[in-house]
C-alpha positions as a LaTeX table, in Angstrom:
\begin{tabular}{lrrr}
\hline
Residue & $x$ (\AA) & $y$ (\AA) & $z$ (\AA) \\
\hline
Met1 & 126.09 & 84.56 & 115.46 \\
Ile2 & 127.00 & 88.17 & 115.97 \\
Arg3 & 125.79 & 88.97 & 112.48 \\
Ser4 & 122.46 & 87.24 & 113.04 \\
Ile5 & 121.95 & 89.14 & 116.33 \\
Gln6 & 122.80 & 92.38 & 114.55 \\
Ala7 & 120.39 & 91.50 & 111.73 \\
Ile8 & 117.62 & 90.72 & 114.22 \\
Ser9 & 118.30 & 93.98 & 116.06 \\
Leu10 & 118.15 & 95.89 & 112.80 \\
Arg11 & 114.84 & 94.27 & 111.85 \\
Val12 & 113.41 & 95.07 & 115.30 \\
Ala13 & 114.56 & 98.69 & 115.02 \\
Leu14 & 113.00 & 98.99 & 111.56 \\
Ala15 & 109.75 & 97.47 & 112.84 \\
Ile16 & 109.66 & 99.96 & 115.73 \\
Cys17 & 110.30 & 102.87 & 113.36 \\
Cys18 & 107.56 & 101.69 & 111.03 \\
Ala19 & 105.15 & 101.30 & 113.92 \\
Met20 & 105.95 & 104.80 & 115.13 \\
Met21 & 105.47 & 106.21 & 111.63 \\
Leu22 & 102.17 & 104.39 & 111.20 \\
Gly23 & 101.12 & 105.55 & 114.65 \\
Gly24 & 101.90 & 109.12 & 113.64 \\
Val25 & 99.84 & 108.72 & 110.47 \\
Ala26 & 96.95 & 107.26 & 112.46 \\
Glu27 & 97.22 & 110.10 & 114.95 \\
Ala28 & 97.27 & 112.68 & 112.16 \\
Arg29 & 94.19 & 111.09 & 110.64 \\
Ser30 & 92.35 & 111.56 & 113.93 \\
Phe31 & 92.24 & 115.31 & 113.36 \\
Pro32 & 88.89 & 116.39 & 111.89 \\
Glu33 & 88.45 & 117.23 & 108.23 \\
Leu34 & 87.02 & 120.75 & 108.22 \\
Ala35 & 87.07 & 121.87 & 104.60 \\
Asp36 & 83.62 & 120.55 & 103.66 \\
Leu37 & 82.11 & 121.86 & 106.87 \\
Val38 & 83.56 & 125.33 & 106.30 \\
Asp39 & 82.53 & 125.33 & 102.65 \\
Thr40 & 78.91 & 124.61 & 103.56 \\
Ala41 & 78.47 & 126.49 & 106.84 \\
Gly42 & 80.54 & 129.47 & 105.72 \\
Lys43 & 77.90 & 130.42 & 103.16 \\
Ala44 & 75.53 & 131.33 & 106.00 \\
Val45 & 78.01 & 133.60 & 107.82 \\
Val46 & 77.68 & 137.32 & 107.13 \\
Asn47 & 79.72 & 140.47 & 107.57 \\
Ile48 & 78.00 & 143.30 & 109.45 \\
Asn49 & 78.96 & 146.96 & 109.02 \\
Thr50 & 77.34 & 149.62 & 111.16 \\
Glu51 & 77.43 & 153.39 & 111.28 \\
Lys52 & 76.19 & 155.80 & 113.91 \\
Gln53 & 76.44 & 159.53 & 114.37 \\
Val54 & 78.46 & 160.52 & 117.42 \\
Ala55 & 78.17 & 163.96 & 118.98 \\
Gln56 & 81.49 & 165.77 & 119.36 \\
Arg57 & 81.96 & 169.13 & 120.98 \\
Ala58 & 83.76 & 171.63 & 118.78 \\
Pro59 & 87.11 & 172.83 & 120.18 \\
Gln60 & 86.74 & 176.04 & 122.14 \\
Gln61 & 88.09 & 179.28 & 120.72 \\
Arg62 & 91.23 & 180.36 & 122.49 \\
Phe63 & 91.50 & 184.08 & 122.82 \\
Arg64 & 94.78 & 185.86 & 122.57 \\
Arg65 & 95.64 & 188.87 & 124.62 \\
Asn66 & 95.06 & 192.17 & 122.79 \\
Asp67 & 93.19 & 190.38 & 119.97 \\
Pro68 & 90.69 & 192.88 & 118.45 \\
Phe69 & 88.24 & 190.01 & 117.71 \\
Asn70 & 88.02 & 188.82 & 121.33 \\
Asp71 & 84.82 & 190.69 & 122.09 \\
Phe72 & 83.21 & 189.47 & 118.89 \\
Phe73 & 83.90 & 185.73 & 119.58 \\
Arg74 & 82.85 & 186.03 & 123.20 \\
Glu75 & 79.50 & 187.49 & 122.16 \\
Phe76 & 79.17 & 184.78 & 119.46 \\
Glu77 & 79.64 & 181.95 & 121.97 \\
Arg78 & 77.40 & 183.62 & 124.51 \\
Phe79 & 74.60 & 183.81 & 121.93 \\
Phe80 & 74.97 & 180.43 & 120.18 \\
Gly81 & 76.43 & 178.40 & 123.06 \\
Asp82 & 78.86 & 175.52 & 122.55 \\
Gln83 & 78.90 & 174.09 & 119.05 \\
Ile84 & 78.20 & 170.37 & 118.74 \\
Arg85 & 79.40 & 168.55 & 115.66 \\
Arg86 & 78.36 & 165.06 & 114.62 \\
Arg87 & 80.69 & 162.61 & 112.96 \\
Pro88 & 80.11 & 159.06 & 111.72 \\
Gln89 & 81.51 & 156.18 & 113.75 \\
Arg90 & 81.81 & 152.83 & 111.98 \\
Ser91 & 82.24 & 149.33 & 113.36 \\
Leu92 & 82.50 & 145.78 & 112.09 \\
Gly93 & 81.08 & 142.50 & 113.31 \\
Ser94 & 79.79 & 139.12 & 112.24 \\
Gly95 & 76.51 & 137.25 & 112.18 \\
Phe96 & 74.83 & 134.22 & 110.65 \\
Leu97 & 71.60 & 133.41 & 108.87 \\
Ile98 & 69.07 & 131.22 & 110.70 \\
Ser99 & 66.40 & 131.11 & 108.00 \\
Ser100 & 66.16 & 131.06 & 104.22 \\
Asp101 & 64.17 & 134.33 & 104.26 \\
Gly102 & 66.86 & 136.47 & 105.85 \\
Tyr103 & 66.77 & 136.37 & 109.65 \\
Ile104 & 70.24 & 136.95 & 111.10 \\
Val105 & 71.64 & 136.46 & 114.61 \\
Thr106 & 74.43 & 138.67 & 115.94 \\
Asn107 & 75.54 & 140.34 & 119.17 \\
Asn108 & 73.63 & 143.30 & 120.56 \\
His109 & 76.87 & 145.24 & 121.05 \\
Val110 & 77.60 & 144.93 & 117.31 \\
Ile111 & 74.48 & 146.88 & 116.29 \\
Glu112 & 73.71 & 148.88 & 119.44 \\
Glu113 & 72.72 & 152.51 & 118.68 \\
Ala114 & 73.56 & 152.03 & 115.00 \\
Asp115 & 71.82 & 154.34 & 112.52 \\
Ile116 & 72.76 & 152.23 & 109.50 \\
Ile117 & 73.29 & 148.45 & 109.44 \\
Lys118 & 74.57 & 146.78 & 106.28 \\
Val119 & 74.94 & 143.04 & 105.85 \\
Thr120 & 77.25 & 141.50 & 103.27 \\
Leu121 & 76.68 & 137.87 & 102.29 \\
His122 & 79.27 & 135.32 & 101.19 \\
Asn123 & 78.49 & 136.19 & 97.53 \\
Glu124 & 79.43 & 139.86 & 98.22 \\
Lys125 & 75.82 & 141.08 & 97.93 \\
Thr126 & 75.04 & 143.80 & 100.46 \\
Tyr127 & 71.67 & 144.57 & 102.04 \\
Asn128 & 70.31 & 147.07 & 104.52 \\
Ala129 & 69.24 & 145.28 & 107.69 \\
Lys130 & 66.40 & 146.01 & 110.08 \\
Val131 & 66.57 & 145.29 & 113.81 \\
Ile132 & 63.80 & 142.87 & 114.77 \\
Gly133 & 64.71 & 142.75 & 118.43 \\
Arg134 & 67.59 & 142.69 & 120.86 \\
Asp135 & 68.34 & 141.53 & 124.37 \\
Glu136 & 70.97 & 143.36 & 126.40 \\
Glu137 & 71.08 & 140.73 & 129.16 \\
Thr138 & 72.46 & 138.04 & 126.85 \\
Asp139 & 74.01 & 140.46 & 124.31 \\
Leu140 & 71.99 & 139.03 & 121.43 \\
Ala141 & 70.18 & 140.69 & 118.54 \\
Leu142 & 68.03 & 139.55 & 115.63 \\
Leu143 & 68.18 & 141.28 & 112.24 \\
Lys144 & 66.26 & 140.85 & 109.00 \\
Ile145 & 67.24 & 141.47 & 105.39 \\
Asp146 & 64.95 & 141.35 & 102.37 \\
Ala147 & 66.74 & 139.27 & 99.78 \\
Lys148 & 65.16 & 138.08 & 96.55 \\
Glu149 & 66.92 & 134.72 & 96.74 \\
Thr150 & 66.64 & 131.70 & 98.99 \\
Leu151 & 69.46 & 131.99 & 101.48 \\
Pro152 & 71.61 & 129.31 & 103.15 \\
Tyr153 & 71.23 & 129.13 & 106.91 \\
Leu154 & 72.49 & 127.39 & 110.04 \\
Thr155 & 70.65 & 125.43 & 112.72 \\
Phe156 & 71.25 & 125.37 & 116.47 \\
Ala157 & 72.83 & 122.41 & 118.24 \\
Asp158 & 72.06 & 121.24 & 121.77 \\
Ser159 & 74.83 & 123.02 & 123.68 \\
Asp160 & 74.07 & 121.03 & 126.85 \\
Arg161 & 75.38 & 117.92 & 125.11 \\
Ala162 & 78.67 & 119.53 & 124.11 \\
Arg163 & 81.66 & 118.28 & 126.07 \\
Ile164 & 84.91 & 119.88 & 127.13 \\
Gly165 & 87.47 & 118.78 & 124.56 \\
Asp166 & 85.03 & 118.67 & 121.61 \\
Trp167 & 86.32 & 120.20 & 118.40 \\
Val168 & 84.76 & 123.52 & 117.36 \\
Val169 & 85.13 & 125.93 & 114.44 \\
Ala170 & 84.68 & 129.71 & 114.51 \\
Ile171 & 83.88 & 131.66 & 111.35 \\
Gly172 & 83.74 & 135.44 & 111.28 \\
Asn173 & 85.30 & 138.70 & 110.18 \\
Pro174 & 88.10 & 139.59 & 112.61 \\
Phe175 & 89.56 & 143.03 & 111.89 \\
Gly176 & 87.42 & 143.13 & 108.73 \\
Leu177 & 89.09 & 140.03 & 107.25 \\
Gln178 & 85.97 & 138.40 & 105.86 \\
His179 & 85.19 & 134.74 & 106.41 \\
Ser180 & 88.23 & 133.91 & 108.50 \\
Val181 & 88.16 & 130.38 & 109.90 \\
Thr182 & 89.76 & 129.19 & 113.13 \\
Ala183 & 89.50 & 125.85 & 114.90 \\
Gly184 & 90.09 & 124.57 & 118.42 \\
Ile185 & 88.34 & 122.80 & 121.24 \\
Ile186 & 85.86 & 123.64 & 123.97 \\
Ser187 & 88.11 & 124.62 & 126.86 \\
Ala188 & 85.41 & 125.03 & 129.52 \\
Lys189 & 81.68 & 125.49 & 130.00 \\
Gly190 & 79.62 & 127.65 & 132.33 \\
Arg191 & 82.15 & 130.48 & 132.47 \\
Ser192 & 81.14 & 133.73 & 134.16 \\
Leu193 & 82.84 & 136.98 & 133.15 \\
Gly194 & 80.87 & 139.21 & 135.50 \\
Ser195 & 79.01 & 140.86 & 132.63 \\
Gly196 & 75.52 & 139.98 & 133.84 \\
Pro197 & 73.33 & 137.65 & 135.88 \\
Tyr198 & 73.01 & 135.11 & 133.07 \\
Asp199 & 76.69 & 134.61 & 132.25 \\
Asn200 & 77.13 & 131.03 & 131.07 \\
Tyr201 & 79.78 & 131.17 & 128.38 \\
Ile202 & 81.39 & 128.38 & 126.43 \\
Gln203 & 85.14 & 128.98 & 126.51 \\
Thr204 & 87.19 & 128.00 & 123.47 \\
Asp205 & 90.79 & 128.20 & 122.35 \\
Ala206 & 89.70 & 128.71 & 118.74 \\
Ser207 & 91.12 & 132.13 & 117.92 \\
Ile208 & 88.54 & 134.89 & 118.50 \\
Asn209 & 89.36 & 138.54 & 117.76 \\
Pro210 & 87.55 & 141.90 & 117.44 \\
Gly211 & 85.18 & 141.54 & 114.50 \\
Asn212 & 84.34 & 137.90 & 115.33 \\
Ser213 & 81.54 & 139.12 & 117.61 \\
Gly214 & 78.19 & 137.68 & 116.56 \\
Gly215 & 79.68 & 134.90 & 114.45 \\
Pro216 & 78.94 & 131.20 & 115.01 \\
Leu217 & 80.90 & 128.66 & 117.01 \\
Leu218 & 80.18 & 125.40 & 115.18 \\
Asn219 & 80.41 & 121.73 & 116.05 \\
Leu220 & 81.70 & 119.19 & 113.54 \\
Gln221 & 78.18 & 118.72 & 112.16 \\
Gly222 & 78.10 & 122.38 & 111.12 \\
Glu223 & 75.54 & 123.27 & 113.80 \\
Val224 & 75.75 & 126.40 & 115.97 \\
Leu225 & 76.94 & 125.58 & 119.49 \\
Gly226 & 77.37 & 129.21 & 120.47 \\
Ile227 & 77.55 & 132.84 & 119.41 \\
Asn228 & 81.07 & 134.27 & 119.72 \\
Thr229 & 80.73 & 137.23 & 122.05 \\
Ala230 & 83.70 & 138.11 & 124.22 \\
Ile231 & 87.47 & 137.96 & 124.61 \\
Leu232 & 89.82 & 138.85 & 127.43 \\
Ala233 & 92.10 & 141.69 & 126.45 \\
Ser234 & 94.82 & 140.42 & 128.78 \\
Gly235 & 94.74 & 136.84 & 127.52 \\
Gln236 & 95.38 & 134.80 & 124.40 \\
Gly237 & 93.54 & 131.69 & 123.33 \\
Leu238 & 90.52 & 132.71 & 125.40 \\
Gly239 & 87.28 & 133.21 & 123.51 \\
Phe240 & 83.75 & 133.07 & 124.91 \\
Ala241 & 80.45 & 132.21 & 123.24 \\
Val242 & 76.82 & 132.40 & 124.38 \\
Pro243 & 75.53 & 128.78 & 124.45 \\
Ser244 & 73.07 & 127.90 & 121.73 \\
Asn245 & 70.38 & 126.68 & 124.14 \\
Met246 & 70.31 & 130.04 & 125.91 \\
Ala247 & 70.45 & 131.91 & 122.60 \\
Lys248 & 67.68 & 129.89 & 120.97 \\
Ser249 & 65.21 & 130.70 & 123.72 \\
Val250 & 65.91 & 134.43 & 123.32 \\
Ile251 & 65.93 & 134.37 & 119.51 \\
Asp252 & 62.64 & 132.46 & 119.31 \\
Gln253 & 60.96 & 135.17 & 121.38 \\
Leu254 & 62.49 & 137.99 & 119.32 \\
Gln255 & 61.51 & 136.29 & 116.07 \\
Ser256 & 57.89 & 136.01 & 117.22 \\
Gly257 & 57.88 & 139.76 & 117.86 \\
Lys258 & 57.73 & 139.50 & 121.63 \\
Ala259 & 59.80 & 141.13 & 124.31 \\
Val260 & 62.13 & 138.68 & 126.03 \\
Arg261 & 60.52 & 137.29 & 129.19 \\
Arg262 & 62.28 & 135.19 & 131.80 \\
Gly263 & 61.26 & 132.97 & 134.64 \\
Trp264 & 61.19 & 134.52 & 138.11 \\
Leu265 & 60.96 & 132.92 & 141.56 \\
Gly266 & 60.89 & 135.99 & 143.80 \\
Val267 & 63.58 & 134.96 & 146.27 \\
Thr268 & 66.94 & 136.19 & 147.44 \\
Ile269 & 69.49 & 133.38 & 147.45 \\
Gln270 & 73.06 & 132.66 & 148.36 \\
Asp271 & 75.58 & 129.93 & 147.58 \\
Val272 & 75.91 & 126.96 & 149.88 \\
Asp273 & 79.43 & 126.91 & 151.30 \\
Glu274 & 81.13 & 124.09 & 153.19 \\
Asn275 & 80.03 & 125.33 & 156.61 \\
Thr276 & 76.41 & 125.76 & 155.49 \\
Ala277 & 76.34 & 122.31 & 153.91 \\
Lys278 & 77.70 & 120.79 & 157.14 \\
Ala279 & 75.21 & 122.67 & 159.31 \\
Leu280 & 72.28 & 121.57 & 157.14 \\
Gly281 & 73.49 & 117.99 & 156.87 \\
Leu282 & 73.98 & 118.12 & 153.11 \\
Asp283 & 76.17 & 115.55 & 151.38 \\
Asp284 & 77.56 & 117.99 & 148.79 \\
Val285 & 78.52 & 121.66 & 148.66 \\
Ala286 & 75.93 & 122.58 & 146.05 \\
Gly287 & 72.53 & 124.15 & 145.67 \\
Ala288 & 71.16 & 127.60 & 146.46 \\
Leu289 & 70.12 & 128.65 & 149.96 \\
Val290 & 66.88 & 130.67 & 150.10 \\
Ala291 & 67.60 & 133.70 & 152.28 \\
Asn292 & 64.29 & 135.47 & 151.79 \\
Val293 & 60.96 & 134.86 & 150.04 \\
Met294 & 59.05 & 137.81 & 148.60 \\
Pro295 & 55.37 & 137.76 & 149.56 \\
Gly296 & 52.97 & 136.95 & 146.74 \\
Glu297 & 55.69 & 135.89 & 144.30 \\
Pro298 & 55.86 & 132.43 & 142.66 \\
Ala299 & 58.21 & 130.98 & 145.30 \\
Asp300 & 55.87 & 132.12 & 148.07 \\
Lys301 & 52.86 & 130.60 & 146.31 \\
Ala302 & 54.79 & 127.35 & 145.85 \\
Gly303 & 55.51 & 127.16 & 149.58 \\
Leu304 & 59.23 & 127.91 & 149.65 \\
Lys305 & 60.51 & 129.27 & 152.96 \\
Ala306 & 63.62 & 131.11 & 154.07 \\
Gly307 & 66.22 & 128.50 & 155.00 \\
Asp308 & 65.16 & 126.05 & 152.28 \\
Val309 & 67.88 & 124.84 & 149.91 \\
Ile310 & 67.10 & 124.36 & 146.22 \\
Leu311 & 69.11 & 121.28 & 145.27 \\
Arg312 & 67.72 & 120.11 & 141.94 \\
Ile313 & 65.70 & 121.20 & 138.94 \\
Asp314 & 64.25 & 118.39 & 136.84 \\
Gly315 & 66.52 & 115.92 & 138.61 \\
Thr316 & 69.70 & 117.84 & 137.77 \\
Thr317 & 71.85 & 119.20 & 140.57 \\
Val318 & 71.83 & 122.97 & 141.06 \\
Leu319 & 75.50 & 123.93 & 141.25 \\
Gly320 & 74.96 & 127.33 & 142.86 \\
Thr321 & 73.08 & 130.62 & 142.68 \\
Ser322 & 74.27 & 131.51 & 139.15 \\
Asp323 & 73.25 & 128.11 & 137.86 \\
Leu324 & 69.81 & 128.47 & 139.45 \\
Leu325 & 69.29 & 131.96 & 138.01 \\
Arg326 & 70.18 & 130.85 & 134.49 \\
Arg327 & 68.00 & 127.77 & 134.54 \\
Ile328 & 64.95 & 129.48 & 136.02 \\
Ala329 & 65.37 & 132.33 & 133.52 \\
Gln330 & 64.93 & 129.85 & 130.66 \\
Val331 & 61.51 & 128.80 & 131.97 \\
Gln332 & 58.78 & 130.91 & 130.43 \\
Pro333 & 56.62 & 132.84 & 132.93 \\
Gly334 & 53.41 & 131.00 & 133.75 \\
Lys335 & 54.97 & 127.60 & 133.17 \\
Thr336 & 56.11 & 125.13 & 135.79 \\
Pro337 & 59.78 & 124.12 & 135.57 \\
Pro338 & 60.04 & 120.55 & 134.19 \\
\hline
\end{tabular}
């Protein structure tokens, strides 16, 4: 009897162990397979090298007491003034092709003030790039190379549909290490870093480092969810990307040769806090309170008044002033928000 109980216990223990092992295998299999995605999408990621001439003041001549050449050097400096020397300053970044004929998206800060921009493709071919347009507000730029071949390219995803916890892949050239691949998840959406009025970053724990700027943040379909743009120097596992929906609107305008134009209401606004919501009889602490309406501007023509609260755009709740600014900015001037 004791033996049979021991045998049963042993069989139960073995069954539990097997179940745990199979569970571990099933759990391991739930991780995404990324090799094919990287192999395909990686061909459209480029390395960007820039060079600009930086003015540098020549070190001043130090005169020694009783030096017979003192008078000569003083007269020389008085006549010619301070000497300015120029030296080349080089930087690295990333980008990605969005068309088969050579249009490339990157960050504005990667190519800002550059005298020379060189783009290296996955096949090691290097081309001189021309700046088509750039937008400082969203830190985006559009380049063009003239290649004789048909080039691989990436398409934009709908970043509004991305969810916190979704898997993402970053490809770029951190520290000049070409085509480095990192993976992680979307950690948060709608992050503001205080860099501008249209901050709306996707936060990811996929490793982002200097040199990744301008590279794509991809979903598991190989589509661009965001453009890797910023890191926090004091943090690890914190990378930030411009959402694709915001980027696409800017890039489409740059590609058509137009200056970037944004929607404008002509109001001053402030967030709705708990006290304001209670005073106005609002159910939720959300929306943007109109503090002032500028005469003759679109809000004035539409009938908005000081004290009004903007609660929704196209049926979607306005979370606050930053949310309102970003969403109105994406509406082209002259058009009515949907």
